[in-house]
Structures are given as C-alpha cells and as structure tokens.
C-alpha positions as CSV (number, residue, x, y, z in Angstrom):
1,M,182.1,82.3,196.0
2,A,178.7,80.7,195.4
3,D,179.6,80.1,191.8
4,E,182.9,78.1,192.7
5,Y,180.8,76.3,195.2
6,I,178.0,74.9,192.8
7,K,180.4,74.2,190.2
8,V,182.2,71.9,192.7
9,R,179.0,70.3,193.8
10,M,177.9,69.6,190.3
11,Q,181.4,68.1,189.6
12,Q,181.3,65.9,192.5
13,W,177.6,64.9,191.4
14,A,178.8,64.1,188.0
15,E,181.8,61.9,189.4
16,W,179.4,60.1,191.5
17,L,176.9,59.6,188.8
18,L,179.5,58.2,186.6
19,Q,180.7,56.0,189.1
20,R,177.1,54.9,189.9
21,E,176.2,54.1,186.4
22,S,179.4,52.3,185.5
23,G,179.6,50.0,188.3
24,G,175.8,49.0,188.5
25,L,175.7,49.0,192.3
26,G,177.4,52.4,192.5
27,F,181.0,51.4,192.4
28,P,183.3,49.9,189.7
29,S,184.1,46.1,190.4
30,E,187.7,47.1,191.2
31,C,189.9,50.1,191.1
32,S,192.6,51.6,192.9
33,Y,190.7,53.4,195.7
34,T,188.2,50.3,196.3
35,R,191.2,48.0,196.7
36,M,192.4,50.4,199.6
37,Q,189.1,50.9,201.0
38,Q,187.9,49.3,204.5
39,R,186.1,45.9,204.1
40,S,183.0,45.3,205.9
41,D,183.8,41.7,206.7
42,S,186.0,38.8,206.1
43,S,184.3,37.8,202.9
44,G,186.1,40.9,201.3
45,C,182.6,42.8,200.5
46,I,183.0,46.4,200.3
47,S,180.9,48.5,202.5
48,P,180.0,51.5,200.2
49,N,180.1,54.9,201.1
50,I,176.9,56.9,200.7
51,D,177.5,60.1,199.3
52,V,174.7,62.4,200.7
53,D,176.0,65.6,199.2
54,A,175.7,63.9,195.6
55,M,172.4,62.5,196.4
56,Q,171.1,65.8,197.2
57,V,172.3,67.4,193.8
58,E,170.7,64.3,192.2
59,D,167.5,65.0,193.8
60,A,167.5,68.7,192.8
61,V,168.6,67.9,189.1
62,R,165.6,65.4,188.8
63,E,163.3,68.2,189.7
64,L,164.5,70.2,186.8
65,P,162.6,70.4,183.6
66,S,163.8,67.7,181.3
67,Y,165.7,70.1,178.8
68,L,167.6,71.6,181.9
69,R,168.2,68.2,183.2
70,D,169.6,66.9,179.8
71,T,171.7,70.1,179.6
72,A,173.0,69.3,183.2
73,R,174.0,65.7,182.3
74,A,175.6,66.7,178.9
75,F,177.4,69.6,180.4
76,Y,178.9,67.8,183.5
77,V,178.9,63.9,182.4
78,A,179.1,63.7,178.8
79,P,182.4,63.6,177.3
80,G,183.3,66.1,174.3
81,T,183.7,69.6,173.8
82,I,181.1,72.4,174.5
83,E,180.4,72.4,170.7
84,Q,179.8,68.7,170.6
85,K,177.6,69.0,173.6
86,A,175.6,71.8,172.3
87,K,175.2,69.9,168.9
88,A,174.0,66.9,170.8
89,L,171.5,69.2,172.5
90,R,170.4,70.8,169.4
91,C,171.3,74.3,170.5
92,H,173.9,76.9,170.4
93,R,177.0,76.8,172.9
94,D,175.6,80.0,174.4
95,T,172.3,78.6,175.0
96,V,174.2,75.6,176.8
97,Y,175.8,78.1,179.3
98,A,172.6,80.0,179.7
99,R,170.9,76.8,180.7
100,I,173.7,75.8,183.0
101,E,173.3,79.0,184.8
102,K,169.6,78.2,185.4
103,V,170.6,74.9,186.7
104,H,173.2,76.2,189.1
105,V,170.6,78.6,190.6
106,F,167.8,75.9,190.8
107,V,170.1,73.6,192.5
108,L,171.7,76.1,194.9
109,N,168.1,77.0,195.8
110,C,167.3,73.4,196.4
111,L,170.2,72.8,198.5
112,A,169.6,75.9,200.7
113,L,166.0,74.8,201.2
114,R,166.6,71.1,202.1
115,P,168.0,69.9,205.3
116,K,170.8,67.4,204.9
117,K,169.7,63.7,204.6
118,I,171.1,61.3,206.9
119,A,171.7,58.0,205.2
C-alpha cells in the first residue's frame, strides 16, 4: 500500500515539475485543461492552482543528497528507458532501482513528519 502511495505521489510530483519548468510560471501558455479552467477576472488571467502535495514532495526531494536527487529526477522526469537513464547517471540499472527505493523511503518519512502546508 505504501509502495503504491509513494509511486503515485512521485509521479504527480514529476508531472507538476515538468509543468512548472515548461511554462515559466508553472503552467504552459495554453493547453486543453487551462482553456477550461476558471478565470480569475475579466482580463482572462488564469488563477493558478497551487499543488501543495507536489510541493511537499519537492521539499523532500531537495533535501536528498545530490546523487539521489539526480536519480529521482532522471527516473521520474527524464524521458527514456531505464537503461538510458542508468547510462546518464553512470550506474547500472539495478543501482537506479536501489536508489529509487532509498528516495521512496526518505520522501515517505519526510511526508509523515511534516504537517501539510497551506498555500
């Protein structure tokens, strides 16, 4: 159960991170779901939703040692096969999986110890 929970949280974090990095302010300039999103005023400015859950994972990932942080980003965010990701990280694929297990344990512990932030 916890294994599936952390995988989902990490995948949601990766989606949030990609969205944040691709759009400058956290959102692409226009896509199907932003066109349907509630507008904040008559000027058409989009009122961004703050993803508190993803931000909690981001805070935990930032506390990881650099090699685990790089592994988390490569595994969840970077495109490619596990072999390509392992090559980019200069390690064996089994090492990537072992590191991801460490990332999962660390992030789960951080999430359990921190109260939920209110944006």
